[in-house]
Wavefront OBJ file of the C-alpha trace (Angstrom):
o trace
v 112.375 87.258 69.139
v 115.572 85.320 69.087
v 114.449 82.902 66.359
v 112.542 79.669 66.383
v 114.577 76.796 68.118
v 115.154 73.634 66.208
v 116.049 72.519 62.602
v 113.030 71.847 60.333
v 115.222 70.294 57.572
v 113.521 66.866 58.223
v 110.217 68.157 56.669
v 111.791 68.622 53.205
v 113.171 64.953 53.542
v 109.590 63.636 54.026
v 107.302 65.943 51.847
v 108.067 66.232 48.153
v 107.597 69.742 46.675
v 107.572 71.243 50.197
v 108.389 74.824 48.993
v 105.343 74.984 46.666
v 103.173 73.578 49.401
v 104.396 76.070 52.026
v 103.431 79.272 50.050
v 99.769 79.032 51.202
v 100.954 79.052 54.821
v 103.417 81.909 54.863
v 102.255 84.839 56.959
v 104.149 87.872 58.381
v 105.581 86.669 61.544
v 107.471 89.762 62.716
v 105.183 89.984 65.670
v 105.937 86.520 67.096
v 107.474 86.676 70.519
v 109.039 84.128 72.907
v 105.878 83.708 74.881
v 103.895 82.851 71.703
v 106.585 80.409 70.669
v 106.297 78.771 74.195
v 102.550 78.485 73.767
v 102.842 77.087 70.243
v 105.374 74.414 71.391
v 102.961 73.458 74.326
v 99.972 73.139 72.049
v 101.837 71.387 69.225
v 103.119 68.915 71.811
v 99.632 68.259 72.942
v 98.457 67.756 69.418
v 101.416 65.498 68.619
v 100.490 63.303 71.595
v 96.963 63.102 70.083
v 98.410 61.942 66.866
v 100.424 59.270 68.485
v 97.278 58.180 70.422
v 95.267 58.101 67.257
v 97.860 56.054 65.503
v 97.949 53.690 68.412
v 94.147 53.365 68.403
v 93.886 53.321 64.654
v 91.599 56.321 65.082
v 91.547 58.280 61.606
v 89.166 60.922 63.063
v 91.353 61.818 65.992
v 94.357 61.988 63.588
v 92.550 64.091 61.173
v 91.312 66.599 63.751
v 94.664 66.992 65.430
v 96.492 67.307 62.010
v 93.960 69.981 60.944
v 94.759 72.000 64.011
v 98.485 71.738 63.338
v 97.883 72.845 59.750
v 96.493 75.985 60.979
v 99.225 76.800 63.499
v 102.553 76.538 61.646
v 102.311 79.481 59.347
v 101.013 81.771 62.121
v 104.188 81.215 64.118
v 106.412 81.500 60.986
v 106.837 77.815 60.282
v 104.906 77.097 57.244
v 106.616 73.717 56.955
v 104.824 72.495 60.120
v 101.560 73.486 58.369
v 102.467 71.325 55.501
v 103.127 68.399 57.913
v 99.675 68.981 59.294
v 98.140 69.112 55.892
v 99.812 65.981 54.718
v 98.794 64.034 57.822
v 95.339 65.227 57.597
v 95.108 64.096 53.989
v 96.530 60.806 54.886
v 93.901 60.259 57.621
v 91.137 61.208 55.288
v 92.399 58.545 52.892
v 92.746 56.027 55.740
v 96.468 55.832 55.074
v 97.445 55.784 58.720
v 100.622 53.698 58.255
v 101.917 56.364 55.830
v 101.504 59.027 58.560
v 103.603 57.193 61.117
v 107.136 58.555 59.860
v 105.761 62.089 59.708
v 104.227 61.798 63.277
v 107.417 60.247 64.519
v 109.668 62.965 62.867
v 107.364 65.799 64.447
v 107.585 64.271 67.856
v 111.421 63.958 67.555
v 111.690 67.520 66.512
v 109.556 68.610 69.374
v 111.742 66.802 71.706
v 114.671 68.793 70.345
v 113.097 72.163 70.786
v 111.731 71.609 74.316
l 1 2 3 4 5 6 7 8 9 10 11 12 13 14 15 16 17 18 19 20 21 22 23 24 25 26 27 28 29 30 31 32 33 34 35 36 37 38 39 40 41 42 43 44 45 46 47 48 49 50 51 52 53 54 55 56 57 58 59 60 61 62 63 64 65 66 67 68 69 70 71 72 73 74 75 76 77 78 79 80 81 82 83 84 85 86 87 88 89 90 91 92 93 94 95 96 97 98 99 100 101 102 103 104 105 106 107 108 109 110 111 112 113 114 115 116
């Protein structure tokens, strides 16, 4: 694989102690190929759309479910920071802190726009 596109430095700016939180999501990603990256981006784009819809409708359950799926995806593709973003948004939805999730969702969407 030629490497994952895009810069994920924005995650560290939004999530304190990112490095310690990423450890649980790190997996061996030597087997990730370009086709898998493409599928990941498509699925993440769909889930980010659900996050935006959930925020627009003040639907914590939708946000929680979509964020939970994102949490499980990032480490598998070699982007544990994306998993931490999912975990953080999921916890915010559980705590009904949807306004706090908006900057993360917006940054995730912006990042996806840059890698597509």
